[in-house]
Wavefront OBJ file of the C-alpha trace (Angstrom):
o trace
v 118.472 -21.159 -189.311
v 115.197 -21.535 -191.180
v 114.289 -25.129 -192.037
v 111.010 -25.930 -193.775
v 108.490 -28.007 -191.858
v 108.485 -30.722 -194.514
v 112.083 -31.775 -193.864
v 113.941 -32.827 -190.720
v 117.723 -32.702 -190.997
v 119.879 -35.006 -188.935
v 123.609 -34.470 -188.472
v 126.454 -37.008 -188.440
v 129.845 -35.726 -187.289
v 132.735 -38.063 -188.020
v 135.287 -38.051 -185.190
v 136.666 -41.597 -185.048
v 139.980 -40.980 -186.806
v 143.408 -41.118 -185.243
v 144.835 -38.115 -187.135
v 148.320 -39.513 -187.725
v 149.202 -36.738 -190.187
v 148.852 -34.160 -187.415
v 151.988 -35.572 -185.768
v 152.769 -35.641 -182.033
v 150.750 -38.804 -181.220
v 151.137 -38.182 -177.499
v 148.942 -35.095 -177.910
v 146.047 -37.344 -178.900
v 143.701 -37.328 -181.899
v 143.531 -33.956 -183.623
v 139.768 -33.569 -183.070
v 140.436 -33.335 -179.323
v 143.431 -31.013 -179.452
v 142.838 -27.549 -178.097
v 142.282 -24.422 -180.165
v 141.064 -21.212 -178.579
v 140.956 -22.957 -175.196
v 138.568 -25.742 -176.263
v 138.847 -29.022 -178.196
v 138.458 -28.796 -181.973
v 135.380 -31.045 -181.745
v 133.735 -28.667 -179.273
v 133.979 -25.813 -181.759
v 132.539 -27.971 -184.546
v 129.695 -29.234 -182.363
v 128.912 -25.707 -181.180
v 128.226 -24.606 -184.762
v 125.484 -27.204 -185.149
v 124.099 -26.844 -181.617
v 123.678 -23.110 -182.206
v 122.400 -23.223 -185.794
v 120.300 -26.415 -185.700
v 119.279 -26.951 -182.043
v 116.314 -29.179 -182.908
v 118.171 -31.489 -185.296
v 119.070 -35.035 -184.182
v 122.851 -35.162 -183.938
v 125.185 -38.133 -183.573
v 128.962 -38.149 -183.329
v 130.960 -41.163 -184.472
v 133.896 -41.676 -182.124
v 136.703 -44.170 -181.517
v 136.076 -46.636 -178.667
v 139.172 -45.303 -176.881
v 137.905 -41.714 -176.899
v 134.795 -41.784 -174.701
v 136.361 -39.665 -171.938
v 137.752 -37.178 -174.466
v 134.357 -36.958 -176.147
v 132.512 -36.349 -172.867
v 135.005 -33.602 -171.981
v 134.493 -31.950 -175.381
v 130.708 -32.016 -174.932
v 130.940 -30.620 -171.396
v 132.417 -27.427 -172.844
v 129.425 -26.683 -175.069
v 127.445 -23.562 -174.187
v 124.783 -24.202 -173.059
v 125.683 -27.755 -172.003
v 123.969 -30.420 -174.082
v 124.023 -34.195 -174.150
v 125.129 -35.419 -177.556
v 124.517 -38.936 -178.861
v 127.469 -40.978 -180.071
v 128.296 -44.336 -181.605
v 131.575 -46.125 -182.115
v 133.120 -45.948 -185.555
v 135.016 -48.514 -187.579
v 138.437 -48.820 -189.165
v 137.636 -46.519 -192.115
v 135.827 -43.231 -192.464
v 133.389 -44.823 -194.900
v 132.287 -47.475 -192.431
v 132.227 -44.961 -189.575
v 129.772 -42.807 -191.512
v 127.602 -45.883 -192.068
v 127.482 -46.455 -188.301
v 126.473 -42.828 -187.783
v 123.731 -43.074 -190.404
v 122.381 -46.244 -188.844
v 122.181 -44.473 -185.481
v 119.677 -41.997 -186.969
v 117.248 -44.657 -188.212
v 114.666 -44.163 -185.450
v 114.809 -40.349 -185.351
v 112.478 -39.664 -188.277
v 114.993 -37.569 -190.205
v 114.323 -37.001 -193.895
v 117.756 -35.596 -194.717
v 121.210 -35.729 -193.217
v 124.293 -33.517 -193.111
v 127.636 -35.322 -192.789
v 130.441 -33.225 -191.332
v 134.156 -33.688 -190.633
v 134.876 -33.094 -186.963
v 138.029 -31.129 -187.816
v 136.293 -28.337 -189.742
v 135.602 -26.013 -186.802
v 135.096 -22.816 -188.831
v 131.864 -23.796 -190.546
v 129.708 -20.685 -190.974
v 125.961 -20.271 -190.604
v 125.870 -18.893 -194.150
v 127.346 -22.100 -195.554
v 124.981 -24.228 -193.480
v 122.055 -22.172 -194.770
v 123.141 -22.634 -198.391
v 123.379 -26.392 -197.947
v 120.012 -26.724 -196.192
v 118.215 -24.394 -198.627
v 119.483 -26.467 -201.543
v 117.983 -29.571 -199.902
v 114.737 -27.698 -199.355
v 114.675 -26.847 -203.054
v 114.660 -30.540 -203.929
v 118.326 -31.511 -204.341
v 119.064 -35.192 -203.634
v 122.678 -34.468 -202.707
v 124.571 -31.262 -201.884
v 128.326 -30.720 -201.963
v 129.945 -27.427 -200.890
v 133.028 -26.738 -202.997
v 135.720 -24.157 -203.615
v 137.134 -23.610 -207.134
v 140.730 -24.790 -207.502
v 142.895 -21.688 -207.923
v 146.431 -23.139 -207.882
v 148.099 -24.303 -211.076
v 147.989 -28.102 -211.145
v 150.796 -30.363 -212.359
v 150.850 -34.092 -213.011
v 154.208 -35.609 -212.178
v 156.132 -38.851 -212.165
v 159.506 -39.770 -210.737
v 160.063 -36.252 -209.496
v 159.496 -34.620 -212.899
v 156.554 -32.717 -214.377
v 154.634 -34.665 -216.964
v 151.998 -32.099 -217.785
v 149.978 -29.135 -216.592
v 146.430 -30.091 -215.702
v 143.647 -27.685 -216.586
v 141.889 -26.461 -213.480
v 138.729 -25.561 -215.379
v 135.698 -27.112 -213.682
v 137.864 -28.514 -210.872
v 136.757 -28.018 -207.278
v 137.957 -28.821 -203.773
v 135.252 -30.628 -201.782
v 134.215 -29.557 -198.297
v 131.710 -30.679 -195.687
v 128.930 -30.730 -194.604
v 127.767 -32.885 -197.459
v 124.005 -33.359 -197.421
v 121.631 -35.965 -198.804
v 118.234 -37.507 -198.583
v 118.628 -39.764 -195.558
v 117.246 -43.010 -197.001
v 119.155 -42.597 -200.259
v 122.582 -42.080 -198.683
v 121.986 -44.797 -196.072
v 121.190 -47.270 -198.871
v 124.205 -46.109 -200.887
v 126.543 -46.615 -197.937
v 124.970 -49.989 -197.110
v 125.284 -51.163 -200.710
v 128.915 -50.079 -200.924
v 129.700 -51.871 -197.675
v 127.975 -55.049 -198.820
v 129.840 -55.023 -202.140
v 133.174 -54.278 -200.418
v 133.584 -50.973 -202.235
v 135.958 -49.222 -199.835
v 138.013 -46.784 -201.919
v 135.497 -43.904 -201.987
v 137.006 -40.917 -200.206
v 133.918 -38.932 -199.244
v 130.144 -39.228 -199.122
v 129.660 -37.400 -202.408
v 131.841 -40.125 -204.001
v 129.489 -42.767 -202.627
v 126.511 -40.804 -203.944
v 128.150 -40.656 -207.385
v 128.817 -44.412 -207.264
v 125.165 -45.013 -206.362
v 123.858 -42.723 -209.104
v 122.578 -40.007 -206.745
v 122.843 -36.564 -208.406
v 124.911 -34.150 -206.332
v 124.376 -30.385 -206.563
v 127.356 -28.082 -206.077
v 127.044 -25.053 -203.798
v 129.557 -22.399 -202.916
v 131.782 -23.428 -200.026
v 133.760 -21.152 -197.739
v 137.453 -20.280 -197.633
v 137.190 -20.261 -193.832
v 135.852 -23.825 -193.746
v 139.303 -25.417 -193.681
v 140.054 -28.963 -192.605
v 142.674 -29.205 -189.852
v 144.972 -31.936 -191.153
v 148.535 -31.118 -190.134
v 150.053 -29.962 -186.856
v 150.631 -26.516 -188.358
v 146.922 -26.284 -189.278
v 145.991 -26.766 -185.635
v 148.546 -24.167 -184.521
v 147.191 -21.637 -187.047
v 143.604 -22.319 -185.961
v 144.556 -21.778 -182.336
v 146.232 -18.478 -183.172
v 143.209 -17.363 -185.187
v 140.763 -18.069 -182.367
v 142.948 -16.432 -179.747
v 143.097 -13.302 -181.915
v 139.386 -13.238 -182.602
v 137.859 -14.291 -179.277
v 135.320 -11.573 -178.456
v 135.782 -9.364 -175.427
v 132.324 -9.852 -173.921
v 131.733 -8.229 -170.545
v 128.803 -8.483 -168.167
v 127.867 -5.817 -165.622
v 125.405 -5.958 -162.738
v 123.485 -3.144 -161.083
v 121.213 -2.876 -158.054
v 119.094 -0.010 -156.773
v 116.335 0.498 -154.239
v 114.120 3.490 -153.454
v 111.642 4.137 -150.691
v 107.923 4.288 -151.405
v 106.045 7.272 -149.944
v 102.580 8.699 -150.391
v 101.966 9.799 -153.945
v 100.084 9.201 -157.159
v 102.381 6.982 -159.255
v 105.805 5.498 -159.923
v 108.154 5.653 -162.905
v 109.805 2.345 -163.804
v 111.924 1.764 -166.926
v 110.866 5.284 -167.912
v 107.153 4.401 -167.911
v 104.791 6.186 -165.545
v 102.339 3.890 -163.730
v 99.498 5.404 -161.667
v 99.672 4.139 -158.080
v 98.758 5.248 -154.561
v 102.476 5.697 -153.756
v 105.535 7.201 -155.408
v 109.255 6.522 -155.206
v 111.355 8.952 -153.213
v 114.633 10.120 -154.688
v 116.716 13.006 -155.951
v 115.746 12.381 -159.572
v 112.551 10.630 -160.684
v 113.763 7.657 -158.572
v 113.445 5.154 -161.426
v 115.132 2.180 -159.742
v 115.128 0.143 -162.964
v 117.016 2.705 -165.038
v 119.384 3.442 -162.146
v 120.290 -0.235 -161.805
v 120.719 -0.623 -165.570
v 122.887 2.507 -165.724
v 125.206 0.982 -163.116
v 125.268 -2.328 -165.000
v 126.384 -0.636 -168.232
v 129.009 1.478 -166.489
v 130.395 -1.652 -164.843
v 131.221 -3.239 -168.194
v 133.950 -0.683 -168.841
v 134.976 0.167 -165.270
v 133.410 3.629 -165.442
v 132.268 3.881 -161.823
v 128.605 4.129 -160.878
v 125.694 6.478 -161.350
v 126.656 8.542 -158.308
v 130.048 9.365 -159.813
v 128.440 10.857 -162.910
v 125.264 12.321 -161.390
v 125.923 13.080 -157.709
v 122.795 13.658 -155.583
v 124.430 16.838 -154.289
v 124.165 18.417 -157.755
v 120.790 20.184 -157.847
v 120.624 20.160 -161.658
v 119.563 16.509 -161.433
v 116.742 17.093 -158.961
v 113.601 15.542 -160.460
v 115.473 14.651 -163.665
v 114.221 11.862 -165.900
v 116.489 8.853 -165.380
v 116.566 8.197 -169.104
v 119.228 10.936 -169.168
v 121.449 8.803 -166.927
v 120.966 5.675 -169.002
v 121.724 7.447 -172.294
v 124.881 8.885 -170.723
v 126.005 5.370 -169.744
v 125.249 4.143 -173.271
v 127.420 6.922 -174.674
v 130.302 6.008 -172.347
v 130.061 2.369 -173.389
v 130.231 3.346 -177.048
v 133.161 5.700 -176.492
v 135.017 2.695 -175.075
v 134.270 0.698 -178.235
v 131.347 -1.246 -176.799
v 128.251 -2.661 -178.480
v 125.372 -3.498 -176.153
v 124.262 -7.095 -176.662
v 121.368 -7.252 -174.224
v 119.886 -5.771 -171.066
v 117.830 -7.570 -168.438
v 115.958 -5.869 -165.602
v 114.195 -7.577 -162.704
v 111.839 -5.463 -160.602
v 111.070 -6.576 -157.063
v 107.818 -5.063 -155.806
v 104.508 -6.031 -154.241
v 102.733 -3.356 -156.278
v 101.956 -1.977 -158.795
v 101.469 -4.758 -161.350
v 104.285 -4.744 -163.906
v 102.876 -7.234 -166.418
v 100.482 -4.859 -168.220
v 103.358 -2.416 -168.808
v 106.179 -4.836 -169.625
v 106.143 -4.440 -173.412
v 106.082 -0.649 -173.179
v 108.980 -0.797 -170.710
v 111.009 -3.038 -172.994
v 110.371 -0.754 -175.947
v 111.506 2.264 -173.963
v 114.721 0.493 -172.980
v 115.284 -0.426 -176.622
v 114.753 3.202 -177.684
v 117.039 4.617 -174.999
v 119.870 2.195 -175.775
v 119.201 2.076 -179.542
v 119.100 -1.707 -179.646
v 116.416 -4.129 -180.803
v 113.425 -5.054 -178.658
v 114.423 -8.720 -178.466
v 117.611 -7.662 -176.666
v 115.656 -6.044 -173.828
v 114.048 -8.016 -171.020
v 111.921 -6.820 -168.110
v 110.767 -9.221 -165.405
v 109.004 -8.715 -162.095
v 108.602 -10.629 -158.868
v 107.252 -9.974 -155.407
v 109.079 -10.435 -152.117
v 106.311 -12.717 -150.798
v 105.285 -10.012 -148.257
v 108.671 -10.376 -146.548
v 110.846 -7.437 -145.474
v 110.596 -3.787 -146.455
v 109.550 -4.669 -150.010
v 106.913 -7.048 -148.706
v 105.580 -4.249 -146.466
v 105.394 -1.976 -149.536
v 107.996 0.362 -148.140
v 110.166 0.300 -151.262
v 110.908 -1.135 -154.707
v 114.205 -2.709 -155.764
v 115.678 -3.501 -159.165
v 118.448 -5.802 -160.342
v 119.919 -5.282 -163.818
v 122.387 -7.177 -165.976
v 123.957 -5.882 -169.180
v 126.205 -7.674 -171.680
v 128.508 -5.665 -173.923
v 131.062 -6.711 -176.525
v 134.107 -4.469 -176.786
v 136.534 -3.836 -179.603
v 139.727 -1.858 -179.351
v 139.324 -1.163 -175.651
v 142.386 0.450 -174.061
l 1 2 3 4 5 6 7 8 9 10 11 12 13 14 15 16 17 18 19 20 21 22 23 24 25 26 27 28 29 30 31 32 33 34 35 36 37 38 39 40 41 42 43 44 45 46 47 48 49 50 51 52 53 54 55 56 57 58 59 60 61 62 63 64 65 66 67 68 69 70 71 72 73 74 75 76 77 78 79 80 81 82 83 84 85 86 87 88 89 90 91 92 93 94 95 96 97 98 99 100 101 102 103 104 105 106 107 108 109 110 111 112 113 114 115 116 117 118 119 120 121 122 123 124 125 126 127 128 129 130 131 132 133 134 135 136 137 138 139 140 141 142 143 144 145 146 147 148 149 150 151 152 153 154 155 156 157 158 159 160 161 162 163 164 165 166 167 168 169 170 171 172 173 174 175 176 177 178 179 180 181 182 183 184 185 186 187 188 189 190 191 192 193 194 195 196 197 198 199 200 201 202 203 204 205 206 207 208 209 210 211 212 213 214 215 216 217 218 219 220 221 222 223 224 225 226 227 228 229 230 231 232 233 234 235 236 237 238 239 240 241 242 243 244 245 246 247 248 249 250 251 252 253 254 255 256 257 258 259 260 261 262 263 264 265 266 267 268 269 270 271 272 273 274 275 276 277 278 279 280 281 282 283 284 285 286 287 288 289 290 291 292 293 294 295 296 297 298 299 300 301 302 303 304 305 306 307 308 309 310 311 312 313 314 315 316 317 318 319 320 321 322 323 324 325 326 327 328 329 330 331 332 333 334 335 336 337 338 339 340 341 342 343 344 345 346 347 348 349 350 351 352 353 354 355 356 357 358 359 360 361 362 363 364 365 366 367 368 369 370 371 372 373 374 375 376 377 378 379 380 381 382 383 384 385 386 387 388 389 390 391 392 393 394 395 396 397 398 399 400
């Protein structure tokens, strides 16, 4: 997410509630119940850790929930320590504790998020932050009310309420940090405790709040059935990401150059092999084939078949790419490590990465080439051969 240099956004996630409306008290607070194999709070935290990794973040928790909170944080990917403070008896006072915890972080603005909205999208976050960057003092994501509204009394309809200009409020709600901290502090000091969200406190304090489009996916998990539906949704949509590894080694013999990652490098030796002996592309071919259980390079291009004698190994890699795609795969990234005493790989690394990107038809930033020596140990150290290790990640859809 792009955030201008002139603002620093902090994040307060409110997770101190008991969640009585979710039922089944023995299951614990709803923010720690499991959806998609992880606590609700983990999913919510992950959205901010991924989208705003440099933003100070504090979670407001109940004093009884320290162990649950630590478990939720341990399931973040990658693992990250997250600051927390204890909340109070109301959401309003809990938010105040979270805001106070950010006082020494230098933040200019703050996003306040319900812990039980785990489906927050990057697009919504971007809209909120961009509105702050454009000078808004407060930002509230909303969804237009679409249901017909009725006012009732004693079990009978009194009137139909116009839904024109009515909106359902969501989080994250965002504000200038000093302004919302003062508003919360003033409300606490004056014992104003009936304000249901942070935008209400901003209204009470006279802070203008700008509306932005919310998201239908950004639901708040309130009832037991909400949690069950969220769990079902995540189970259905968890990506099928597979990782494959490949390894290859070829002997060095007298010659005038080697081909690595499809790039020819002049050298006083060459690699011996049936094809052009490109260990990097051979290893990467095996890594891709492994992601869909399609055997290895020898199954598809046996050394006994003379049509492959001296062949460019890019043919093998493109064949593996085609197999992956026929199985419904999309290549996420490819990483190759070359192990050699010579020649120097560094001057050719960018060209190698670009060739991998071209062969696999993916972006350059998804292709990595690294090199290391064997510290003069073993056959590689004696310059008798070059080895390559490759890893490929592929996401599959509709795989049989």
